[in-house]
N, C-alpha and C positions, 0 to 999 in steps of 0.2 A: 620868692617864687620857695615853692615847692616840688623839688626836684630829685626824681629818683635815680639815682648812679645804678645800672644794669653791668653789672661784669660778666660779659661770654667767658668763659674759663674751663667750659666741659669739653676741649679738643684731646686727644689722644696723645696728641704729640707724637707720634708716629715719624714723618719726616726729622725730628730733632733725636730720639731711638732712647733717652729719658726720662719714661715715665706722661705721665699727664704733665703738662706744659704749667699748669699754674702753680706745680709743685716744684720746678726745677728754678735753682737758687743761682740770682747775680747779688755777686758783692757780698754776701752768707747771708740772703733775702731772698723769700718765692718770689717769684714775680706776682702772682697775688700778692701778697704782702705792700710789696711798691708800690702796686695799683691803687687796692684800698687805700692804702695810705694817705696817696696824692689826692685822690677824690674827695676821700670825709672830711674836709673843710667846705668844700662847696656844695656840699649836697644832703639833703635834708633825711634821704637813706641809705642805705645801697642792700643790694641783690646781687646773691653771687648763682651763678647755674655751674656745675661742678660736677663731676662722673657720680654714681648712686653709692661707689667703696670709698668715697673721699668728701661726703657731706661732713662728718666731725672734722675731718682736718682741715678745708675750708672755716667752719665755725672758727677754729683757733687761727687762723694765718689772717683773718678779717672779721678782728669781732665787734661784737652788736649788729653782722649782715643778718640776715634775711638767707637762707641756701636755699637750694630749688638742685632737684635734678634735669641736666641737661636732656633735649633729645636726639634722636639720631644727624640733624641736623642744626646748624646754627637758627638757621631762618626759626625752624619749632622750634627753638632753645631760647631765643627772645620772645618767642610769642608765651613763652611760660612765664619767664619774669615778668612781661606786660600784665599779665594775670596776677601776679605777687605783690603789686604794688597799685595802690590808690591815687598816686601825686599827678600832679594835673601834666606836671613836664617829666622827660626822660631824656635819660644823657645813657646812651651804647657807648661804653668802651672794649676794644680787646683786652686781655690781658699779657698777652703775648707785646703786648706797648707796651714798659714799663715804666718808661721815663716820660710819660705825660706829666708837662708841670703845670703850674699856677697863674702863666704869662698864657697857655693857649686856654685853658679851662676857665678863664676871665673873658675872653674875649669869645666862646662858644655862649657861655652865658651875657654877655649883652645887647648880643643880637636877638633871643631868645624873648624877649616881650613883642620885637616888630615882625617875626618871622616866625612859620609854624613847624619847621624843619633843617637846620643845620647840620655841616659835613665840613670838618675838619679836610686840607687838601693839601700837596706840595707840590711843585714842580717837577715836570720828568726830565733826568740831568742829562742823560743817555741816550743817544743814536738809536736812533729807529727804525727798523727794516721789516718788510715785510717776508714771512719764510716763504712764500710760495716762488719769488723771483729777486727777494733783493734791492727790491729797490724803494726809497726810504722814505719817511714819514716825518710830517713836520709837526714834530713834537710841541709849539709852539702854545695848538689849540690844547693838549692837553693836558692833565692835571691826574698826579697819581691821588687814589683815596685811602682817607687815613685816619684813626679816630681818635678824638670820640666822635658822634653826630648825636646832637640831641631833635627832639620832637614834642612837640602836644602831643601827650599821651593817645587819647582819639582817636587822633589823623593815626599816629603810628598803626591805633591797632584796627582801623579801619584798612587801614595798606594789606596787612597780612592777610586779612580777610580773604580782601581780593583776591591778593596772590594765592593763597590758596585754595581758592573757589574752581580758581584758572589754571590751577599745576604749575605757576611760575616759582622759578628759585630766581632769587635775586642775588648779585653778589654779595649786597650790603643793603644795608633798612632803606638807606635814600633812594636806591632805586626801587624799592617798593613804594617809596611815597611819592616819585617821579610817573608811574604809570598810572598813577591818579589825576595827575596834571596839575601837580602842587611845585611850585617852587624851590628848590633846597638854596638854602644860600650859602654861602662859600668861604670860609674862616683861614686865612695861611695855617700853615703847620708846618715840620721838615723834617732833616733828617732826625732828631734826638727823638722823632718818637719812631723810629724801626723797629720793626718786626720781626718778632726772633723766633725765624722758621728752621732753623737748622744750624747745626754745630759752632760753622762760620759764623751765624750773628751772635749764636752765644759769647764767641771770642769775641764781637766788637762790640759785645753789650758790659761784659767786665773790662773792657777797654774804657770803654765811655765812663762808664762809673767812677774807675779810678781818676783820669783824667779830667772829671767833673768835679773831684770830690766825693762823690756821695758813699753814702756810708750806709751800715745797720744803721747806724745812730742817726742820719738824719738823710735829708737831699740836698744840702752841701751850704752852704754860708750865703 
């Protein structure tokens, strides 16, 4: 299949406080380099969206990728990346999740010939309560949304156009597709798809890379 990987990497990283998140380093490698190297064997092309002042840097961290300037929101940024490819299928991944692995990518791609939309999800393991009254929420019916997510490109283009026209801001691309009444198939993710948002997350990512034997030279044995 012709699949384009769209890497959403235009965030400012304000909560992390170390500059644009795509260029923050874990185990001596930028988050963008981690993600680009993991995705490259599984896709036909890579499109990266970054801030306007880091386009050249993105080209160095993700050699061979097409680089576009991100928009004001993630949703608008993904729309720009969709316009930058003509592949039938697209796989969207957040640069903040550096440890996307071959097993997860294979599982997502295996679903695509039969499904038009796929999302990686993970079980919610913490107890949940309602802030208003402290009452418990049944977590057995809930899943945490992760990336990658993959879609037929024309379907996702339609979903973005519809959301734009309605002024709808989704929490992720799968939510835009569900607005059209299209089922999104779910693939199991896991804790390794952690999202680096805060300094605490960054420390956990460093620890995970060390324990898993991941380094600049490769992604472990």
